[in-house]
C-alpha positions in Angstrom: -29.4 -50.5 35.6 -27.0 -50.0 32.6 -28.2 -50.9 29.2 -25.8 -51.9 26.4 -27.0 -51.8 22.9 -24.6 -53.5 20.3 -25.0 -51.7 16.9 -21.7 -51.5 15.3 -22.2 -53.6 12.2 -23.5 -52.3 8.7 -26.2 -55.0 8.2 -25.4 -55.5 4.4 -28.2 -58.1 4.1 -30.8 -55.1 4.8 -29.4 -53.1 1.8 -30.5 -50.8 0.5 -32.2 -49.7 3.7 -28.6 -49.5 5.5 -27.0 -47.7 2.5 -26.8 -44.4 4.4 -27.9 -45.0 7.8 -27.4 -47.4 10.8 -29.3 -50.6 10.7 -31.4 -49.7 13.8 -32.7 -46.7 12.1 -35.1 -48.8 9.9 -38.6 -47.9 10.8 -41.3 -50.5 12.0 -44.9 -49.1 12.5 -43.6 -45.5 12.6 -40.7 -45.9 14.8 -37.1 -46.8 14.4 -36.1 -50.1 15.8 -33.9 -48.2 18.2 -36.9 -46.5 19.5 -38.8 -49.7 20.1 -35.7 -50.9 22.0 -35.5 -47.7 24.2 -39.2 -48.1 24.9 -38.7 -51.6 26.1 -36.1 -50.3 28.4 -37.7 -47.1 29.5 -41.0 -48.8 30.5 -38.8 -50.7 32.9 -36.9 -48.0 34.5 -33.8 -48.4 32.6 -32.6 -44.9 31.5 -28.8 -45.3 31.2 -28.2 -46.5 27.7 -24.9 -47.1 26.1 -24.8 -47.6 22.4 -21.8 -49.5 20.8 -21.5 -48.0 17.3 -19.2 -48.5 14.3 -21.0 -47.9 10.7 -22.7 -44.5 10.8 -22.1 -44.0 14.5 -22.3 -40.1 14.0 -26.0 -40.2 13.0 -26.9 -41.9 16.3 -24.9 -39.2 18.1 -26.6 -36.7 16.5 -30.3 -38.1 17.1 -29.5 -39.5 20.7 -26.8 -37.3 22.2 -28.0 -38.5 25.7 -26.4 -41.9 25.3 -22.9 -43.0 26.4 -21.0 -44.2 23.3 -18.4 -46.7 23.0 -16.9 -46.8 19.5 -16.0 -50.0 17.7 -13.6 -48.5 15.3 -12.7 -51.7 13.8 -16.2 -52.9 13.2 -15.3 -54.0 9.8 -12.9 -56.7 11.0 -14.6 -58.1 14.0 -18.0 -59.2 15.2 -20.6 -59.1 18.0 -18.5 -60.4 20.8 -15.8 -57.8 20.2 -18.4 -55.2 19.8 -19.9 -55.8 23.2 -16.5 -55.8 24.9 -16.0 -52.1 23.7 -18.2 -51.4 26.7 -16.3 -53.3 29.1 -15.4 -50.4 31.4 -19.5 -50.4 32.2 -19.4 -53.8 33.4 -18.2 -53.3 36.9 -22.2 -53.3 37.7 -25.1 -55.4 36.6 -26.2 -54.7 32.9 -28.6 -55.8 30.3 -27.4 -56.0 26.7 -29.2 -56.6 23.3 -28.5 -56.7 19.6 -29.6 -53.5 17.9 -31.5 -55.4 14.9 -34.3 -56.6 17.0 -37.6 -56.0 18.4 -38.7 -57.3 21.8 -41.3 -56.4 24.3 -41.4 -54.6 27.6 -42.7 -57.6 29.2 -39.5 -59.6 28.2 -37.3 -57.1 29.9 -39.5 -57.0 33.0 -39.2 -60.9 33.3 -35.3 -60.6 33.1 -35.2 -58.0 35.5 -37.3 -60.0 38.0 -34.9 -62.9 38.0 -32.1 -63.0 40.2 -29.9 -65.3 38.2 -26.3 -64.1 37.6 -26.6 -64.8 33.6 -30.4 -64.8 32.1 -30.9 -65.1 28.3 -34.1 -64.0 26.7 -35.6 -66.9 24.6 -38.4 -66.9 22.1 -40.2 -70.4 22.7 -42.4 -69.6 19.6 -39.5 -69.1 17.4 -40.5 -71.6 14.8 -43.5 -69.9 13.4 -41.3 -66.9 12.0 -39.2 -69.3 10.0 -42.2 -70.8 7.9 -41.5 -68.4 5.1 -38.1 -67.1 6.1 -36.2 -68.1 3.0 -33.4 -65.5 3.2 -32.5 -66.4 6.7 -33.4 -70.1 7.3 -33.7 -71.7 10.6 -30.3 -73.3 10.5 -29.0 -69.7 11.0 -31.1 -69.2 14.1 -29.2 -68.8 17.5 -31.1 -72.0 19.0 -31.0 -73.2 22.6 -31.3 -76.4 24.6 -32.5 -76.2 28.1 -32.9 -78.5 31.2 -34.4 -77.6 34.5 -34.5 -73.8 33.9 -30.9 -73.6 32.8 -29.4 -73.1 29.2 -27.2 -76.2 28.4 -26.4 -75.5 24.8 -26.6 -72.3 22.6 -25.7 -73.1 18.9 -26.8 -72.6 15.3 -26.4 -76.2 14.4 -28.9 -77.5 17.1 -31.5 -79.6 15.2 -35.0 -77.9 15.1 -36.6 -80.9 16.8 -34.1 -80.5 19.8 -34.4 -76.8 20.1 -36.3 -75.2 23.0 -36.4 -71.8 21.4 -34.2 -69.0 19.9 -31.9 -66.7 21.8 -33.6 -63.3 21.4 -30.4 -61.3 21.5 -31.1 -59.8 25.1 -29.2 -61.0 28.2 -28.9 -59.9 31.7 -25.9 -60.1 33.8 -25.5 -59.5 37.6 -22.2 -58.1 39.1 -21.1 -61.7 39.3 -22.4 -62.6 35.9 -20.5 -59.6 34.3 -17.4 -60.6 35.9 -17.9 -64.2 34.7 -18.4 -62.7 31.2 -15.3 -60.6 31.3 -12.9 -63.2 32.9 -13.9 -65.8 30.4 -13.5 -63.4 27.4 -9.9 -62.4 28.5 -9.0 -66.0 29.2 -10.1 -67.0 25.9 -8.5 -64.0 24.1 -5.2 -64.8 25.7 -5.5 -68.1 24.2 -7.1 -67.5 20.8 -6.4 -63.9 19.6 -5.7 -64.1 15.9 -6.5 -67.9 15.8 -9.6 -69.9 15.1 -12.1 -69.8 18.0 -14.9 -72.4 17.7 -16.6 -71.9 14.5 -15.2 -68.4 13.9 -12.2 -68.1 11.4 -10.4 -66.0 14.1 -11.2 -65.1 17.6 -12.0 -61.5 16.8 -14.6 -62.6 14.3 -16.6 -64.7 17.0 -20.1 -64.2 17.8 -21.5 -63.6 21.2 -23.0 -67.0 21.3 -19.7 -68.5 20.7 -18.3 -67.2 23.8 -21.6 -68.0 25.7 -21.3 -71.6 24.6 -17.7 -71.6 25.7 -18.7 -70.4 29.0 -21.3 -73.2 29.5 -18.9 -75.8 28.5 -16.7 -74.3 31.2 -19.4 -74.8 33.9 -20.8 -71.4 34.1 -24.4 -71.6 34.4 -27.0 -69.6 32.5 -30.8 -69.5 32.8 -33.5 -68.5 30.4 -36.5 -66.3 30.4 -39.1 -67.1 28.0 -40.8 -64.7 25.5 -43.3 -66.8 23.3 -43.4 -64.9 20.2 -42.4 -61.6 21.6 -39.4 -61.1 19.4 -38.5 -60.3 15.9 -35.0 -60.2 14.4 -34.7 -58.0 11.1 -31.8 -59.2 9.4 -33.1 -59.1 5.7 -35.5 -57.2 3.6 -37.9 -60.1 4.0 -37.5 -59.8 7.8 -38.3 -56.2 7.4 -41.5 -56.8 5.6 -42.5 -59.5 8.1 -42.0 -57.0 11.1 -43.9 -54.1 9.4 -46.8 -56.7 9.0 -46.8 -58.2 12.5 -45.0 -56.2 15.2 -47.9 -53.9 16.4 -50.0 -57.2 17.0 -47.0 -58.5 18.9 -46.1 -55.4 20.9 -48.9 -55.5 23.5 -48.8 -53.5 26.7 -47.5 -55.5 29.6 
């Protein structure tokens, strides 16, 4: 299976760590975030890696020449959704994608691969415990989900905490049919909204991936969830970075 890592942005909230290196090079427990991501994939037999880069992409090319690269040359003016679609030529087959500023376990990947759903999202059901002292990235910024009978029914930051089943962990798997649905919906929305507001984004090009996923849900495209209770950490700020360095090794248990 193809893996696609979305890592074009600078990660300005993690300054000064990202002053001269990609965000995914930040080290937790002696390894880059990127290396933890690769471990989770490699332990599940996923060796074909595409890295979508922008900021400091040449440093990733130097350290990981084995990757396939997609270059988001306009990374300063777009967002995660547009970054992901830079790898569209690889989406004729099933694939798994992830953000590059996260930590997740091999077990979570294994559960995604085990499922036969066309679109599956990894969801942290123990998400709220990480927000207890997360003042620099509060829970109203979490990509929360609501589910019903195994299906995701909503994915949105504005979901009330008491209504949220969990937090989207930034990892998703698409079958061939799921990948086609993603691509078709993206191009349908692009034709209609390019250069114009799209959902909460000021313009379509600035949309997050969850904006597109929510639009797909509202169009009747089903998505399932795979749970990873606590097996996920996002590193968006220096506060998150310290949390990860204190807690990740105890979370990252052998599957």
